[in-house]
Structure formats: C-alpha cells, structure tokens
N, C-alpha and C positions, 0 to 999 in steps of 0.2 A: 554640337561640335565644340571642341575646345581650342580656341584661337591661340592660347598660350603654348600648347603642346605642338601644334602644327608649325612647320612641316617636319620637325625632327621626329615625330612619332613613327614615320615610315622607316627611320634608321634603327629602330629597335631590332637588335640582333636576332631575337627569337622569331619575330614576324618575318624578317627577310629570309631567314633560314627555311621557314615553312613555305614561303612563297617560291623560293628557288627549287625546293624539292618538288613542289607541285608543278612548276614549269618544266622540270625534267621528266615528269611523269611518274616519280617515285611516291607521290602522295596525291590525294584528291584535292579539289578546290573546295572552298567554302560555298561559293556561288559560281554558277556557269550561266552566262547569257548566250543562248544558242540560236542559230538560224537567222542572224541579223546581217545588215549591211553596214560596215563601218565607214563613216565619213572621215577620211584621213585628212586632217586639217594641215598636215605638213606637205603631202604630195598632191592634194586635191583630188585623190582617187575616191571612188565609192566601191568598196570591195567586200565580198562575202567573207565573214570571219566570225569565230566564236571568241568569247572573252572569259578567261578564268580568273577568279578573284579570290584572294586570301586576305582576310581581315579587311583593312582599308585599302589594300594595294592590288593593282592589276598585276597578276603573276604571268599571264600569257595571253597573247592574241594569236590564235592559231587557225589552221584550216578547219572549215565547217564540218561538223560531224565526226571529227577525229577523236574527241574526248567526250565522255559522259560521266566521268567520276567526280561527282560534286554532291555536297550536302543538299543544295537547293539548285534547281534548274529553272531559269526563266526563259520561256520560249518567246523569242523575238518575232517569229513568223514573218520574216522579211522586213521588219521595221528598220529604220535608219538609226544607227548608233552614233551618238554625238557626245563629246565631252560636255559636262555641265556648263551652262551659260554663266558668264561673269559680267555683271553690270559694273562698269568702272567708275561711275559717278552717279549718285542718287541721294535723295533725302526721303527717308521713311515718312517724315512729318508731312510731306506734300500729299501723301495719300490719306492723311487725317485719321490713321489707325495706329495701333500699337505695333511694335516689332513682331510680336507673336502672330498677330492677325495678318500682317504683311507677309510674313514667311509662309503662312498657310495659304496665301493667295498665289504666290509666285513659285514656290518649290514644286507643286504638282504640274506646273507648266514648263519645268526644265531649268529654272534659275537656281543654281546651287551656291553662288557667291555674289555678294554685293559689296561695293566700296561706299560706305555711308558717311556722308558729311552731316553731322547732327548740329549744324550751326543754327538751326531754328530753335532747338532746345537750349543751345548755348546762349543765344541772344535774349532768351526769356529768363532762364534759370541759372545761367553762369556755368561754372565748372561742375556744379552739382548736376546740372542737366546733362552734361557730357558724360559724367560718371554713371548717371542712370542709363544712358544709352548703351554704354559698355556692358553694364550689368544685365540689361534686358536682353542682350544677344546671347548670353551664355546658355548653353543647352538647347539652342534652336537647331532645327535641321538645316537652317540656312547659315552658311558661313558669312560673317559680317566683318569686314575690315573697317574699323572705325577710324576716322581722321580727326585731327585737332583743328577746330574751327579757327581760321586765321584772321577773320575780320568781324570781331564783335566789339563795337558796331562796325558796319561796313564802311562808314564815312565818319570817322571821329571828328568832333567839333561841329559837325553839320546835323547830327542826329544823336539821340540817346536811346540805347537799348536797355535791357535789364541787367547787363553786365559790361565789363570792359576787360578784354584779354590783351595784356601786354606780352612782351617777349618772355617774361618769367612764367606767366601762366601757360604759354604755349610750350615752353621747355618742360614744365611739370607734366603736362598731358603727353608729350612725346616720350617721356620716361616710362609711361605705362606700356607693358608688353603688348596689350591689345590694340594700341594705337599705331596705325601703319604709315603715318605721314602727316603733312600739313594739308588741310583742306583748301579748296579753291581760294586763291588770293585775289580778292575782288577789288581791293584798293589799288587799281592799276596806276594811277598817277603817283601815289605814294611810292610805289616800287620804282617807277621810271625816274622820278625826280630825286630819289635817294632820301626820302623822308626817314628820319632816324628810327621812328617807331616801327615802320614796315621793314626797314632794312634789318633791324634787330630780330624781328619775327622770322624773316627768311633765313637769317644766319642761324637761328636756333634749329630750324629744319635741316640746314646743310650740315651742321655739326652733329646732328643725331644720325646722319646717314640715311634718313628716310626721305622719300620724295616730297617735293613741294609742288602741289597741284595748282593749276591756274584758272583764270577767268579773264580772257583777253579780248573781250568784245570790242570790235571796231579798231583794234590796234593795227597799224600798218607802218611800213618803212622803219625809220629810226626808233619810233616808240616800241614797235614789236621787237626789234633787235635788242633794245635795252631791257625790255621785260624778260626776255629769255636769258640774256646774259646775266641778269641778276640772280638766276638760279631756279626760275620757274620752268617746269618741264612738261606741262600738259595744258590742254584747252578744250572746252566743250562749247564755247560761245561763238560758233561759226555763223556767219551771216550770208555767205554765198559760196559758189563753187570756186571762185577766184580766191576767196579768203581761205578756203580749205587748202588749196595749192600753196599759197604763201606760208601757211603755218606748217605744212609738211616740209617745205623747203627750209623753214627755220628750225627744224629738228624737234618740234613739239610732238608729244604723244597725243594723238587726236582721240577725243571721246565723242564720237559721232552720236548726237542725241536724237531721240525720237520725239521729244516734246515740241519740236517745231517741224511738223510734218510737211509744210509747204516747201521746205528747203531740201528735203530728201531726194527728190528727182534730180535736182541739180548736182548734188553730191554723187549720185550714182553715175550721172553723165561724166563727171570729171574722173572718177575712178575707172570707168570703162575705157575712157580715152587713154589713160595711163597704160592699160593693157595688163596690169598686175595690181595686186593689193599690197600696198606698203605695209611693212611689219609694224609700223607705228599707228595704224588705224585700229582703234577699239570702238566698242559701242556702249552707250549708256542711255538711261531713261531720263535722268535729271529729276524731273517732276512728273508724277502721274496722279491725276485726280482720282478720288475713290470710285466714281462711277466708271471711269475708263479702266481702272485696275480690275474692277469686278467683271466688266464685260470683255475686255480685250487682253488683260494680263500685263506683264511688265516687259522685261527685255525680249521675251519671245515675240511680243508684238512688234518691237523694233525690227527684229530679224525678218519677220513675216512681211512687213511693209517694204523694207529694202528689196527683198526678193520680188515682191509685186511690182516695184518700180524698175526692175530689170537687173539688179545685182545678182551675180551668180550665187546660188545657195551655198556653195562651198566657201566662197569668199566671206559671205555674211557670217557663217559659222566660224571661220578662222578668226575674224575680227572679234567675235563674241567669246572666243575660247583661248586659242593659242596666243594670239597677240595680246589679249588682256592679261593672261598669266605672265607673259614676259614683262609687261608693264609693272606688274605687282612683284616681280622678282621671285615668282613661285614656280620653280621647275617641276614641282609635283603636280601642278594643275594644267588644264588646257589641252590635254592630248590623251587619246586612247592608245597606250603603248605599255609594254612591260615595265614595271618599276614605278609607274605613275599612280596617282591617287585615283581610286575608283569612284569618281563622280561621273555618272553616265546617264544619258537621257535616251530613251527609245522613242523616236518620233515616228508617227504613222507615215508621213511623207515629208518632202522638202518643199512644200508649198504652203500648206496650212500650219505645219509644225505643231500638230497636236501631240502632246506628250502622252504616251501610253503608260510608261513606267519611268520612275526616276530613282536612281541610286545615289546616295551621298555617303562617302567614306565606306563604300562596299555594302551598305545596308539599303534595302528597298524601303524608301520612305514615302512614296506616293504611287498610286496606280489609278488609272481611269479618271484623272483630274482631281483626286481626293487624297488628302494626307492619310496615312495609315495609323498615325498616332498624333494626338493633339500636341501642339507646341506649348512649351512651358510659358506660363503667363507671369510677368513681373508685377510687383506691387506698384500701382500707379499713384498712390497717395502723395508721394513727394512732388508730383507735377501739378497739384491743385492750388487754388487760391492765388492766382497770378493777376487778377483784375483789380489792381490797386488804384481805382478811379471811382469817383462818385458820379451819380446821375447828372446828366447834362441838361442845359436849358436851350430853348429855341434860339435865343440871341447868341449862344455860343457858336452858332453856325452862320453868323453874319460877319461881314468885314466892316469894322468901324471906320468912319471917315468924316472929316469936317467939310464945310462948304456945300456947294450945290453940284459940282462935278468933280471927278477924280480921274487921274491917269493911273491905270492899274497894270502891273506886270502880270503876265500869264505864263502858264506852262503849255506850250503848243505841241500837239500831236502825242498820241500814245507811243510807247516804246522808244523811238528815236526822237527824244524831246528837244525842243529849242525854245529860246526865250521869245515871248510875244508881248503885245501891249494893246490895251483897249482903253477907250474913254467911256466912263460910266456915270450915270446920274447918281447923286447922293440924296437919299430921302430919309428923314428922321434919324440922321446920324449914321446911316449904314449905306454901303455901296449896293446899288441895284444891279445884279448880274445882267450884262447885256445879252441880247439874243445871240445864240450860238456858243455860249459859254456854259460850263458845268462847275458847280461848287465842289471843292474837295476840302476835307478837314482831317487833320491828323492830331490825335490827342495822346500824350504820353500816358502809358498805363502801368509802368513798372515801379512807380513809387520813388523814383530818383530825381524827379523835378516836378514842377507844377503841371497839372493835367488840363490846363486850359487849351482847347483846340486851336491850332494854327490853321487859318482858313485861307484858301487861295482859289484861283479861277483856272480852269482847264479850257483849252480850245481844241476842237477836232474830236471831241468825245460824244458827239451826237446830242440829241434832245432827250433829257431825262424826265420821265413822268412819275418819279418817285425817288427812292433812295436805296442805297446798298451800303451796309456797314460790315466791316470784317476786322478781326484781329489776326488773320493770316495776311500779313502785309510785309513783304520782303524788304529788308532782312531784320529790321529792328522789331517788327511785329507789334507796333503800336496800333491803337484803334484808328482805323481809317474809314472815312465815310464819303461817299460820292452822292450827289443828288441835284435835283432841280429846284428844291425849295428847303428852307431851314426846318420847317415843321416835320416833314418826313424824315429828314436827317436825324433830328432829335429822337424821334420814335425808334428808328433803326438802331441808333447808338445805344439807347437805354435798354432795348431788347437784348442786345449782345452783352452789355454790362451785367444785366440780371442773370443771363445764362452762364456767366463765368467765362465768357469768351465764345467765339464762333462767328457766325454770319447771319445777317438778316436782310430781307428785302421788304420794303414798305411802300405802299401806294395809298394816297389819300388818307394818311394817318392810320392805316391798318397794316398789321404785319401779315404779309402774304406768304412768307416762308422763313423758317428759322432753323438753323443747324447748330445746336450747342456743341462746342468743342472745349470742354472744361479742363483738359489737361494742357497746361501752358497756353490756353487759348488757341491751340493748334490741332489737337488730337482728341478723339473720342475713344473710350474703351469698349464701345459697342461693336457688334459683329460687322464685318465689311458690308454685307448686304444691306444692313440698316443705314450705315453711314452713306453708302452709295446711293440709296434711294433718297435720303434726305438731301444730299448734295445735288442730285439730279433735279429734284423738285425746286431747289433754290436756284439752280442755273436756269431752269425754265421760267421761274418767276422773274428773274433778272432780265430775261429776254423780252418780257412783256412791258418793262418800264424803260428800255432803251434799245434802239435798233443797232445791232452789232454790224460792223463793216470789216470783214476779214481782209488781209491776214493780221493786221495790227490792232484794230479796234475790235477786240473780242473779249469775252468774259474774263479770260485768263489775264488780260492786260491790267485788270484792277489790282491783282496781287503784286504786280511789279511796279506800280506807279510811284511807289515811295523808295525805290532802290537807288539810293543817293550815290552809290559808288559808280554808277554808270554815267557816261558823258551826258552833259546837258542838265537843265534845271529839273528838280524833283521836289515835291512837297514833302516835308518831314515834320516831326513834332516840334522842331525849332523854327520852321518857316520854309521859304523857298530856298533850296540849297543847290549850288553848282560846284561840284567837286573839281572841275577843270580850272575854275578861276578862284575858288574859295569864297565866292560871294554867298551871303546869307541874308535874306530879307525876312525879318520877323513878321512884317506886314507887307502885303503886295502893293499897298498904296504908295505910289511914287510922288504924286503931287496933287494938290487940291486947289480949287478956286471957287 
C-alpha cells in the first residue's frame, strides 16, 4: 500500500469512470464477492448482498445473484462481509517482530489498517528509528498510519532515553506525508501544568492540522478537562467503566484496548447500559506479546473477546471499522458501500471471527489464514548495535549505605505505584533488602550518560527466587533488572548485554531462558513462530522464579515498572522519579545510623 497516494488515488478520473460504468452495468467488475452477508456498520443490519469491485474501489453493493460479470468471482458462501479492521493505537515493537512479520500475522486475520506509534524505536534510535519505521511500512499489504512520538523521553529530567524529541523534531516528523499525527502524549503533568516543552509539542501538532493522541491514565475532574482543552483528542488508558463514561463525556475519541482484558467486561456493561455505541468509541490492541499474537491474533482478538463478554457483534465491528475511519479522517475506509475503498474481510461467523479471505485495496491478499504473497522485508541493519554498556558486576546491584541501619524509600505496588519506606540492616557497606522487598536496577544503555545501575527496592512484588533482565522497559528502554539477589541479577544483565538486547531469566546463577532482541534491544528479525516460542519459554521461566498475583502483579508489569510519566514513583536510570512532584532520588537511602 502507498500511504502517500491514499486516499486521493480513488479520485483518479479513469478509475472512477470505470467504476461508474461497472455500477451501471455497462462494464464488468474486476472482482465480484458473491453470496455473502454484508455487516452494515451504519445501520446495524446484516443483509445478503454481492459486492462489485473495480481496482481499489467498491463500485456496487447490489442484490445477490443479480450480476456475474467479473474477471474474478470470490464465492462467499454465506460468510459475513465486514470492512477491514482498523487498529487505532498500537506498537509493532511490543510484538518483538519486524513490521513485515507483524503484517503477515494480522492481515490474514482481517486487520487491514494500523495506527502505529513507533516511540519504542524513537526512544532508542531517535528520528532515524522513526524514519526506519516509515520506510519499513512501504509496500506492505497492511496500511500503517505512522505517528510522531511525542514523549522521547516520556519524563524529561527524570530519565534518559537514546534521544530527545523537542518541538522542532516533532514538527519535522509531522511534515512527512506518511506521518498521521502526534502519538500518545504521555507527559500528562507537562500538558496540564503548561510546561513549555510539552505545550510547544502539542502546538506543533495543532498547527499541522493532524490529530494529537493522548495517554490520560488516572486523569479526572479539572486535570482531565485541562488535558483535553490543551488539544489532546484521544485516550486508551482507561481504568474502569466510570473512567470510560467520564472520557466519553469529555469528548475524547476512545481507543478501547484489548491489552487489559480484565477491564473489558466492565466496558461492555457501560456501553450496553447506554443502549447505543457512541461514534467516538474505537478499538485498539496497544501492546500484544509475540506468543499472544501468534496464538490469538491482533485486533480480531479484541473484537472476539468483546463479543464474548456480551457486546453486540455489529457494535464491535462498527467500533473497529467505521468509527475508527472517522477518527482517522478517512472517508474512504470503514464501510462497505459504493465509492469506498475495497478493504473487505470475509468472516466465517460473528463469534469466532475467523477470516476466510481478506481483500486490501481490491486485491485478495490472504486466504485461509495465510498471506498469498510474502510481505516486503526492510533492511534491519540500521537497528543493530544499541547496547552501549559494558558488562556489570555483582556489587552494581547492591545499594551502598553507611552505618548499621538505614531508612530506605521504596516503590510500593505494581502499576498504581506509591511511595513506601522500610528500615533495613546495613552489612559490609550495603543495604540488606528486608523480607518482602524486591531489588530493581535500571542501567542507562544508550551511551548518553554513565551506565552505572540505579538500584532501588520494590514492595508488593512477591518473593523472587532468581532474576529477570530486559531491555524492553517502557519507554526509555534502558536495561532493567528485577531480582531477589545481586548475583542472579548480574548474570541476567550480562546475558542480555551479550545478546545485544532482549530478555533473560536466571535462577541460582544459571540462565533458564534467553530471548535475544538485537534490533534496538526490542525486536528480532526471526519468524513470529520462533519469537513466540522463545517468549513463551521465557514467560514460563519467569513464572518459576516469582508467583504472579493478577491483575496487577503479572509478568507484563515488569515492562511498565519504569514508565516514569505515570503517576507515582518509578525506578529509572537516574534514580527513583516521581513526575507528579518532580522528586528524584539518585539513591533510595534516606537516612543511616
């Protein structure tokens, strides 16, 4: 697909003249989809109809069996015909595969458009990483609307990433025709408080005429009003049904995400109680791990689960198609109707949503769950060599302190963090972690500062019988290590450093699982099946060294533990940071005696 030419390609006079002639019956169609049931996402009807296509355009949606004049006839045999699914907020990097591999996974399942925020690549490789993302989407059967990452880093002065995007950098990226807007604005306090840096970034988006997407987790009342008034127009960080209602009332475009499954039943309850689906509700995946992607798919899985939880199938499809297209300002997408773009999915039913055939721009691109042509593969060499850090020592994972006891600040609870405090024994110049605490260390790996790990203590993270190291660590993606003892943490960290980035689980000094991610420390260029198997093995190994306690203490929580833009304290490569107060503790030791 050519993002630069769309949507104006449908206005080609020759194409439209051919399509009009075919609609009148004076010429044949290029493709005819016959014998299906159209899911009308405007009226909510499911009705028998055939679809005639000329080039990339739907020329006619007409009575079944009334036409057979077409170069190619696709027999739908009663399948449900839906517009192609549109994922309004996602990160390819979260699936740890390249865009070509990602496209090959989701297109056969009915996803024809994604809105990609490549802020993971941006945080590691700067504007070059974003440019690579744009280049890598060219020629794919998956339409990718790439966004300009707004928060690189997510919490300036409290962490260091591999780059720093100011308003000038954002304006440059917004000038690229492939870039569709500003990606999720995560520095919420900066927006609300009128921080000059963030205000200038949002202003660049508003001047461009392209949407400014949001990240409004936990915002209520005056803070929510100020955030939206500043120019932010969407949110995917919903935390409850009440939060959903509040943000609908605030006029935000909702990107209802599938990555927090435990919240979906409450969202369905709220939408059912409204009695209608608001036009501003869209669907997104946000983050999908490789084993989940390989097993369950992408946005099709979100649709499937919402319907399983009781949402009307027609509503789920409307959110994933028509509403999403409106959010993107793409009148050519999101509807099966004459004059629209021929992105069409043939679903076997409206329960499992198994895609039988997928058409993109009028071409049959996938059948029976398989791509009909291999996706174009981009050169990945620009993404290598990002582990700019030397091997670490065991003492690098200890907290230095004087005296015999110390009062130590902690980060309490996963996800919704708060400040805590413990009293600890000091032995041989280091804090002895008290029972019930977990060590966390974050080491800068981008070569812009010293790489000495900043070590802290977590509470509420269970008992660790080993260590887990990862360079997938939102959003600065520094090397982050969790563990119950410094030795295992050292072994895990060095395994990841030697792999060029990735993840490792260690127990009793032995590497139990290792997933190399040598491209920006985030992605592998291996096939999805291989990456999925490696990640599943690593997830299983992590479950053997710590007991997870859902919904918040889960394996996924490890990747967001350093997300310093969120409310509350978070460990970063600079220390314990609290964006709400601006507090930064290089050492967690508050007092010794």
